[in-house]
C-alpha positions as CSV (number, residue, x, y, z in Angstrom):
1,M,-26.4,11.2,7.3
2,R,-23.3,12.1,10.5
3,T,-23.9,8.8,11.6
4,I,-23.2,6.9,8.8
5,I,-20.4,9.1,7.4
6,V,-18.9,8.4,11.5
7,V,-19.7,5.1,10.8
8,A,-18.2,4.3,7.4
9,S,-15.3,5.9,8.3
10,I,-14.6,3.8,11.2
11,G,-15.3,0.9,9.2
12,M,-12.3,2.4,6.8
13,A,-10.7,2.9,9.5
14,L,-10.2,-0.9,10.6
15,S,-10.0,-2.4,7.1
16,A,-6.3,0.0,6.6
17,C,-4.7,-1.7,9.8
18,A,-5.8,-4.7,8.6
19,A,-2.7,-6.3,7.0
20,D,-3.1,-8.8,3.4
21,P,-2.7,-12.3,4.0
22,S,0.4,-12.5,2.4
23,V,1.8,-10.1,4.2
24,M,0.8,-12.2,6.9
25,R,2.2,-15.4,5.3
26,Q,5.8,-13.2,4.3
27,A,5.8,-12.6,8.7
28,A,5.2,-16.2,9.3
29,L,8.1,-17.1,7.1
30,N,10.0,-13.7,8.8
31,C,10.0,-15.7,11.9
32,Q,10.5,-19.1,11.5
33,A,13.4,-17.8,9.5
34,V,14.7,-16.3,13.4
35,G,13.6,-19.3,15.2
36,I,10.4,-18.7,15.9
37,T,7.8,-21.1,15.8
38,E,4.0,-21.5,15.2
39,K,4.5,-23.1,19.5
40,D,6.2,-20.5,20.5
41,P,4.3,-18.0,22.5
42,Q,6.2,-15.2,21.5
43,F,4.4,-16.0,17.7
44,A,1.7,-13.9,17.4
45,T,4.0,-11.1,18.6
46,C,6.8,-11.6,15.7
47,T,3.8,-11.7,13.0
48,K,2.0,-8.7,14.3
49,A,5.6,-7.2,14.5
50,F,7.0,-8.2,10.6
51,S,3.4,-7.0,9.5
52,Q,3.3,-3.7,11.5
53,Q,6.7,-3.2,10.0
54,H,5.4,-3.7,6.5
55,I,2.1,-1.5,7.1
56,E,4.6,1.7,8.3
57,D,7.6,1.0,5.5
58,R,4.3,1.2,2.8
59,L,2.8,4.3,4.3
60,A,6.7,6.2,4.7
61,Q,6.9,5.6,0.5
62,T,3.7,6.4,0.0
63,Y,4.6,9.6,1.1
64,H,7.7,10.3,-0.3
65,D,6.0,9.1,-3.3
66,A,3.7,12.1,-2.7
67,L,5.9,14.6,-2.0
68,N,8.2,14.2,-5.1
69,A,5.4,13.9,-7.2
70,V,5.8,15.2,-10.3
71,P,3.4,17.8,-12.7
72,N,3.3,16.0,-16.4
73,D,3.6,18.8,-18.8
74,R,3.2,16.9,-22.1
75,R,5.7,20.6,-23.3
76,I,9.1,19.0,-22.2
77,A,10.3,16.1,-23.8
78,H,11.7,14.5,-20.5
79,M,11.8,15.4,-17.1
80,D,14.6,14.5,-14.8
81,V,13.7,15.1,-10.2
82,Y,16.8,15.6,-8.3
């Protein structure tokens, strides 16, 4: 049982670090926009940096959303969070 949990945890950790293909396409377009083409040796580093930045931005946004969660109280007609 312990082995299954460890293997599942490793699998989830590896898949969490993988970038979506659309993110990789956007990262490639961003690199080309700054003048790094697919022929340059820095292209792989550039796409990795842009995709990692996207993952970190999503993580920060998710953390921010979790901190500012508003309870759903149906007795109150309108709830504002400031």
